[in-house]
C-alpha positions as CSV (number, residue, x, y, z in Angstrom):
1,M,136.4,45.9,120.3
2,S,133.1,47.9,121.1
3,K,130.4,48.4,119.2
4,L,130.3,51.3,116.6
5,N,127.8,53.7,116.9
6,R,126.7,54.3,113.0
7,K,123.1,55.4,114.1
8,I,123.7,59.1,111.9
9,S,127.2,59.4,109.9
10,M,128.6,61.6,107.8
11,A,128.8,60.7,103.8
12,P,132.3,60.4,102.3
13,M,132.9,62.7,99.9
14,M,135.5,63.5,97.5
15,D,137.4,66.7,98.1
16,C,135.3,67.6,101.0
17,T,135.4,65.2,104.2
18,D,139.7,65.6,104.8
19,R,141.0,65.7,108.4
20,H,140.3,69.7,108.6
21,D,136.7,69.4,107.7
22,R,136.3,66.4,109.9
23,Y,138.2,68.0,112.3
24,F,135.6,70.6,111.7
25,L,132.5,68.3,111.9
26,R,133.8,66.9,115.7
27,L,134.0,70.4,116.9
28,I,129.8,70.7,116.2
29,S,129.2,67.2,117.0
30,K,130.6,64.3,119.8
31,N,128.2,61.2,118.2
32,I,128.2,61.0,114.6
33,F,130.4,58.8,112.5
34,L,133.0,60.3,109.8
35,Y,134.1,59.0,107.0
36,S,136.9,60.1,104.8
37,E,136.9,60.9,101.3
38,M,137.8,57.7,98.8
39,I,141.4,57.1,98.7
40,A,142.0,54.8,95.9
41,T,144.2,51.9,97.4
42,G,147.1,52.9,94.6
43,A,147.3,55.6,96.3
44,I,148.3,54.3,99.3
45,L,150.6,52.2,98.3
46,N,152.5,54.4,96.0
47,G,152.2,57.5,97.7
48,D,152.9,59.7,100.8
49,K,151.2,57.5,103.5
50,K,151.3,59.8,106.3
51,K,150.0,62.7,104.1
52,I,147.7,60.7,103.1
53,L,146.0,58.4,106.1
54,E,147.5,60.7,109.1
55,F,144.5,62.1,110.9
56,S,143.8,63.5,114.9
57,E,142.4,61.6,117.5
58,F,140.4,64.2,118.1
59,E,138.3,62.7,115.2
60,K,137.5,59.6,116.1
61,P,135.4,58.0,115.8
62,V,136.3,58.0,111.8
63,A,136.1,55.1,108.9
64,L,139.0,55.0,105.9
65,Q,136.6,54.5,102.7
66,L,138.9,52.7,100.1
67,G,138.5,52.6,96.3
68,G,139.8,49.8,94.7
69,S,138.8,46.0,92.9
70,N,142.3,43.7,92.9
71,K,142.3,41.5,95.8
72,K,146.0,41.6,96.8
73,E,145.6,45.5,96.9
74,L,143.0,45.9,99.0
75,V,144.3,44.1,101.6
76,E,147.7,45.3,101.8
77,C,145.6,48.5,102.2
78,C,143.6,47.0,105.1
79,K,147.0,46.6,106.7
80,I,148.3,50.1,106.9
81,V,145.6,51.0,107.8
82,E,144.4,49.3,110.6
83,D,148.0,50.3,111.5
84,F,147.6,54.2,111.3
85,G,144.0,53.7,113.8
86,Y,141.0,54.1,111.6
87,D,138.1,52.6,113.3
88,E,136.3,50.8,109.6
89,I,137.5,49.9,106.6
90,N,134.8,51.4,104.0
91,L,134.2,49.6,100.2
92,N,132.9,52.6,97.6
93,L,131.2,50.1,95.3
94,G,128.8,53.4,94.6
95,C,130.6,56.4,92.9
96,P,129.4,56.4,89.6
97,S,131.9,58.3,88.0
98,K,133.9,57.6,85.0
99,K,137.6,57.8,86.2
100,V,136.1,55.6,88.6
101,Q,135.0,53.3,86.5
102,K,138.1,53.4,84.3
103,N,139.6,51.9,86.8
104,K,137.4,50.0,88.1
105,F,135.8,50.5,91.1
106,G,132.6,52.1,92.2
107,A,129.9,51.5,91.0
108,C,130.5,49.3,87.9
109,L,131.2,46.7,90.3
110,I,127.3,46.2,91.4
111,K,127.6,44.4,88.2
112,E,130.3,41.9,89.6
113,P,129.0,40.3,92.3
114,D,131.2,37.7,92.7
115,L,134.2,39.7,92.0
116,V,133.3,42.1,94.7
117,A,132.6,38.8,97.3
118,D,136.3,38.3,96.7
119,C,137.4,41.1,97.5
120,L,135.2,41.9,100.8
121,S,136.1,38.1,102.2
122,A,139.9,39.0,101.8
123,M,139.3,42.1,103.3
124,V,137.8,40.5,106.3
125,Q,140.5,38.0,106.8
126,S,143.3,40.5,106.8
127,T,142.3,43.2,109.6
128,K,140.9,42.8,113.1
129,L,139.0,46.3,111.9
130,P,135.1,45.6,110.7
131,V,135.0,46.2,107.1
132,T,131.6,47.3,105.4
133,A,130.6,48.5,102.1
134,K,128.6,51.6,100.8
135,T,127.0,50.3,97.3
136,R,123.9,52.3,95.1
137,I,121.1,50.2,94.7
138,G,120.9,49.5,91.6
139,Y,122.8,50.0,88.2
140,D,121.5,51.8,84.6
141,D,118.6,49.9,83.5
142,V,118.7,47.5,86.5
143,E,116.9,48.3,89.8
144,D,115.6,45.4,91.3
145,F,114.8,44.3,94.4
146,D,115.8,40.5,93.7
147,Y,118.6,41.8,92.3
148,L,120.1,44.1,95.4
149,N,118.6,41.3,97.6
150,S,121.0,38.9,96.1
151,F,123.9,41.4,95.8
152,V,123.9,42.2,99.7
153,E,123.2,38.2,100.5
154,K,126.6,38.0,98.6
155,I,128.3,41.0,100.9
156,K,126.6,39.2,103.8
157,N,127.9,36.2,103.5
158,T,131.9,37.4,103.4
159,G,131.6,38.8,107.2
160,V,129.9,42.0,106.2
161,K,127.7,43.0,109.0
162,T,127.2,46.9,107.6
163,I,126.0,47.6,104.8
164,I,125.1,51.5,103.4
165,L,122.8,51.6,101.0
166,H,121.9,54.7,98.8
167,A,118.9,55.2,97.5
168,R,119.7,55.5,94.1
169,K,120.5,53.3,91.1
170,A,123.7,54.4,89.3
171,I,123.5,56.1,86.0
172,L,127.3,55.0,84.7
173,K,126.9,56.4,81.2
174,G,125.9,60.0,80.3
175,L,125.4,61.6,83.4
176,S,128.0,63.2,85.9
177,P,128.6,62.4,89.1
178,K,126.6,65.0,90.8
179,E,123.6,64.7,88.3
180,N,123.9,61.2,89.8
181,L,122.7,62.8,93.0
182,R,120.2,64.1,91.7
183,I,118.5,62.7,88.7
184,P,118.0,59.1,89.6
185,K,115.1,58.8,91.8
186,L,115.4,58.1,94.9
187,N,113.5,54.7,96.3
188,Y,113.6,54.7,99.9
189,K,111.2,51.7,100.5
190,M,113.3,49.3,98.6
191,V,116.3,49.9,101.0
192,Y,113.9,49.3,103.6
193,E,112.7,46.1,102.7
194,I,116.3,45.1,102.0
195,K,116.3,45.5,105.7
196,K,113.5,43.9,106.5
197,S,114.8,40.5,104.2
198,N,118.2,41.1,106.6
199,P,117.2,41.4,109.6
200,E,120.5,40.5,111.2
201,I,122.7,42.5,109.5
202,E,123.3,46.6,110.0
203,I,121.0,48.8,107.2
204,I,122.4,52.6,106.3
205,I,120.0,54.2,104.7
206,N,121.6,57.2,102.8
207,G,120.4,60.2,100.1
208,A,118.5,63.6,99.6
209,V,118.2,63.6,103.7
210,T,117.8,66.9,104.8
211,D,115.8,67.5,108.3
212,T,115.2,65.7,111.8
213,D,111.7,64.9,110.9
214,Q,113.0,62.4,108.1
215,I,116.1,61.0,110.2
216,K,113.7,59.9,112.6
217,S,111.2,58.8,109.9
218,H,114.1,57.0,108.3
219,L,115.7,55.5,112.1
220,E,112.0,53.5,112.5
221,K,112.7,51.6,108.7
222,V,117.0,51.1,109.3
223,D,119.5,51.3,111.5
224,G,121.1,53.7,110.9
225,V,121.4,57.1,108.7
226,M,123.8,58.7,106.6
227,I,124.0,62.1,105.5
228,G,126.2,64.2,102.8
229,R,125.4,67.7,101.4
230,A,122.4,68.5,103.8
231,I,125.7,68.6,106.8
232,Y,128.5,69.5,104.0
233,Q,126.6,72.2,102.6
234,S,125.3,73.2,106.2
235,P,127.4,71.9,109.0
236,Y,125.7,73.3,112.3
237,F,123.0,71.0,111.2
238,L,125.0,68.5,113.7
239,A,123.9,70.7,116.1
240,D,120.2,69.6,115.5
241,I,121.4,66.4,115.0
242,E,122.4,65.9,118.2
243,R,119.8,67.9,119.9
244,E,117.1,65.4,118.9
245,I,119.1,62.3,117.7
246,F,121.6,61.5,120.1
247,Q,119.9,64.0,123.4
248,N,123.1,66.3,123.9
249,N,122.6,69.5,124.9
250,D,126.4,70.4,125.3
251,I,127.0,72.0,121.6
252,L,129.1,74.7,121.6
253,S,127.6,77.8,119.9
254,R,129.5,79.0,116.3
255,E,131.0,81.7,117.5
256,T,133.3,78.8,120.5
257,I,134.1,76.7,117.5
258,V,135.1,79.8,115.4
259,E,137.7,80.2,118.7
260,K,138.9,77.2,118.9
261,L,139.3,76.7,115.2
262,I,141.3,80.0,115.1
263,E,143.9,77.3,117.3
264,Y,143.6,74.8,115.4
265,V,144.7,76.8,111.8
266,S,147.0,78.2,114.4
267,N,148.8,74.7,114.6
268,E,147.8,73.5,111.2
269,V,149.7,76.9,109.2
270,K,153.3,76.2,111.4
271,K,153.2,72.5,109.5
272,G,152.5,73.8,106.8
273,T,148.8,73.8,105.8
274,R,147.3,76.7,103.6
275,V,144.8,78.3,105.4
276,N,142.3,78.1,102.5
277,Q,142.4,74.4,102.7
278,I,140.6,74.4,106.4
279,M,138.6,77.6,106.3
280,R,136.9,76.2,102.8
281,H,135.3,73.4,104.7
282,T,133.2,76.2,107.1
283,V,131.6,78.5,104.4
284,G,128.5,76.7,105.5
285,L,128.6,77.3,109.3
286,Y,126.1,80.5,109.3
287,H,124.2,79.5,106.9
288,G,120.5,80.1,107.8
289,Q,121.4,83.4,110.0
290,R,121.3,86.5,109.0
291,G,124.1,87.9,108.1
292,A,126.0,84.4,106.5
293,G,126.4,86.2,103.2
294,K,129.1,88.6,104.6
295,W,130.9,85.8,106.6
296,K,130.7,83.8,102.7
297,R,132.2,87.1,101.0
298,Y,134.9,87.7,104.0
299,L,135.9,83.9,103.6
300,S,136.3,84.1,100.2
301,D,138.2,87.5,99.9
302,N,140.1,87.0,102.9
303,M,140.9,83.1,103.3
304,M,144.0,83.5,100.8
305,A,145.6,85.7,102.3
306,R,149.5,84.4,103.3
307,D,149.5,81.9,105.8
308,S,152.4,84.0,107.4
309,D,150.0,86.6,108.2
310,F,148.7,85.3,111.3
311,Q,147.4,87.9,113.0
312,K,144.9,88.1,109.6
313,V,143.9,84.4,109.8
314,K,142.7,85.1,113.8
315,H,140.9,88.3,112.1
316,I,139.2,86.3,109.5
317,L,138.7,83.6,112.2
318,S,136.8,86.5,114.0
319,V,134.5,87.9,112.1
320,V,131.8,87.4,113.5
321,Q,133.1,88.5,117.6
322,N,131.6,91.6,118.9
323,N,130.6,94.0,116.3
324,E,130.0,92.1,113.1
325,K,128.4,89.3,115.4
326,I,125.8,87.5,112.8
327,E,122.4,87.2,114.5
328,A,120.1,84.4,113.4
329,V,116.9,85.1,110.9
330,T,113.8,84.9,112.9
């Protein structure tokens, strides 16, 4: 198995990084490593596996992020995920939501390093795929290098070779998941120190990265950068990343991306997919362009149209063509 390139990755985001979003992002970027949204072990074991896990080969490389803390269930899910053809399995140790805590997975597991180690060891032994972990740098009143480094050491000893560190601690009580993305202070320095103390493993940094200068700065100290909101809110940011980080100038224009989505939507509608399930991910495609508001309004007003009216779908997707072409802000 060839080594996966995690230099730049798209963060797993609930209700965002589904297969339609990943297909859309792959049209823009050939090199970014993509992650699914977090999927609980129970959903896989008790739900429609094909509906939950199926994806297009075009999306690859792509990782599946699992949520859970039951060793037996995690092992079973690893085998299922491997059979579906994913490139990596990631364990979520960073989500702070109350619902996730209630089910004993996500950021609350930072408090239980031995349980985490048992789970990851079993996962590593159950699959040929690389198993990785995504976590925060601390929780509640705990933001201590020694604690985090000990946690990383336990993870490392399971055979996990890649750890993604969101450079904020998680506040488990009193803050919503959205507030947990901005209120706890960023501590990039601690992530850099973890890499310095653990040079033999891959450390990916995550948290409030918004431009290529920041990416370049981080890459001087860690192995990779994971980005979430900045890409989801402005997907064509990936074009800058392709040019400046991967030195790739073979990038599709926004208009060509829209044209290719016409074919994708056409095929998906025939399978029963609703137009808005795809197009909701494209709202930010023209972010920073003159007329971007027109694109957003048009999508908002029309993407709930009857899916059988595909001529209207085509019109939605081609709104920026010809006389309605959106221009860059100068």
